[in-house]
N, C-alpha and C positions, 0 to 999 in steps of 0.2 A: 893430920894432914888436915890442915884448919880449909875449914867447910866457909868461905868469906857471901857467898850467896847466902845459904841459911843465918848466920849473923846478920848481914844486911835486909837480910831479912824480915826479921825477929826486930827488930830498931826498929822499923820504918812504922809495921806490924801497934811495935808498941808510942811513937807516936803519932802516928790517926788518931787511936780510942785517945789518944792524951788532948788533940788539941778541937774532937771532933767534926764532925762532917763536909762546915762549912768555910774551914778556918782556906787561907788562900796557899797560894802554888806557883815556884821560878814558872809552869806553865803559865800560860797568857787565857784568861778565861777561865782557867781547872779551882776549882775548889778540891779538899783532898777526899771528896765523896765521891768527886770527877774521874782521879789519880787511882784510888779505891778501883773503880769501875775499870777503867784502862785495864788495869792489871789481869783482872779478873779474864777478861772478853780475850788478851793474850794467852792464858793459858789456858782457856775452860774450851773456848769459842774457834776453834782453827777456821770455824768455816768464813768467821767475818776478824780472826784477825789479818786476814791480808790487805784491811784495807787497813793499816801501821802505815804499811810499808809503799800500795799500790794506787793512785788516785784512782782508776774505775771504780775500784770496791769502796773507795774511803763513804759515801754518803750512805752503803748496808751497813757498813764495820760502825762509824760512827750512830747509827740508830740501834745498832745493839748495842752498842755501851750504853745510851741512854736507858733502855729499856734496866740493864744490870745496875745503873743510877740508881733505879726508883724503890730499890731493897733496900732492907734494914740499914742501918749505917754498920751494926756492930757483928751484922752476919759477914757481910763485904768482909770488914775486916779480917775476921775471925775463919776465913776462908782464902784469904789474900794469906794469911797464917800458913794454912793445909793448903801448899799444891796436889793436886793428883799427883800421881806416878804413871798415868798415864800421857801426861799430858809433850807431847813433841819438846817446851822449852822447858821442861823439868822435870823430867822423869831423873831416876839416880843417875845416869849416867851424860845426861846431860847439865844440869843442873850449876854446875858448878861453873862451867865452861863459858855457860846461855849466861845465867842469872847474878852470877858476882857483879860485873858492867851495870846490866837492868835495873838492880835493887840500889846499888851502892848511889847512883844519878836523881832516882827517882825521892831516896832516902835526902839525897842532898836538896832536892827540891823541894818537901818539907821543911827543913830547916831552917835553908836560905831564904825562903820567905817572911822569913820570922826574923822583928826589928832587934840588931844587937847581935846575930849569929854572929859565931868565929870559924873558922875550918878547927880540923876534926885533927886530932894528934894520930895516925892511922901507926899500925902494926905496917912493920915491913913487909911481909910476905904479901901482906893486900898492896900497900901501895907497888910494890912488883910483878904480881897481879896484872892492877892500871896500871903498869905502865905498858904489857904486853901487850895491850888492850887500845890505849894509846898509841903507838907504832902504827899499829895497824887502823888506827880510824884515820891521823896526820895523812899514813898513803895511800887513804883512798877518796878523805875531803878534802886535799889539799893537794890533788896530783894537778891538777889546772892552773895552780893560784898564779899568777905573772908576777914570778918570782924569785928569787933564788933562794930557799925557808929551810931556815934549821931549826929543828925542833926539839928541847933539849929537856930532861930532868934530871941535873946535876941529881948523882952518886948513882943514878937506874942507866941512862945509856940518853942515845939523840940518835935522832936519822933526821935523811934529809930530803930535800922535797917540793912541786913548784915547779915550774918553766923556765927557769932561768933568770936572768934581769939581775936586777939590783939586790944588793944583797939584807936580809926580814935575818931576825931572830925571835923565834917565842920561847917563854921560860921559865917554866913552874914548876911543882911536885906531880907525881901523874892520875891526885883524884885532879887537882886544879886543872892539868892537861885535855885530862877525861871530860871534864866539863865544857870546855873550851869551847871543845871538841864537837861537841854532842850539841854545837850551836846557842849553848846557857854561858857566852863571852861575860855577860853584862853582873854574874854574881861570880864570876872566878880570878885568881887571884893569880896573875899570870903576869909576865914584864914580855913586852916588843918592844926591840931592838932595831930603827932601821929607820928610814925616810918615815917622816910623820905623815902623811897618802898613804903609801901603804901597810904603815899601822892603821891608821882608821877605817882602812877596805877591811884589814882583815880582821877587826873588831865589828865590821856589822855586817860581815859577808857569813850568808844562808846555810850554814852548815850543820850536819847535823841528817836526821832522819825526818 
């Protein structure tokens, strides 16, 4: 059985080492060092990981992340590469389910911050896994969007979302849709068909976590 979470983790760790600690990422204001520290807090500091999603805990989580980021960069990347088996998000039972999306997105966060990047030719199995997650993201992130919105990944599926109204269509490969729906619209290669004002509103929407 393919282990896409593991392969994306390894590829990201290799790229982090290649680029060094001060390379930019798609995440505004974050360097590769910051991204590595985020991944470590998420996996190894459950006391602080809640700050990733919960605003009341954000200050504490960010303080912990900054302390983690101050460590030797090579050590940070080595720990990203070797997740702890006790972690709720990276143990053998949860790794593929939880981390395929996480590490695909963050791998692209680093790749697409570099000049001349191009989308990768992803294996069909990984694309199928990403489409399942894209469909879930669409249902949650766009359920209140003011349109009759059809999200399509040709060859993989489609899902209708939104509150209804004018018709809009979002089309892309599964990986591109995942990036778009996680708030990375500016680097996602998708097609948006429909009224110009609605299309622009979708491209500027605050999606993701």
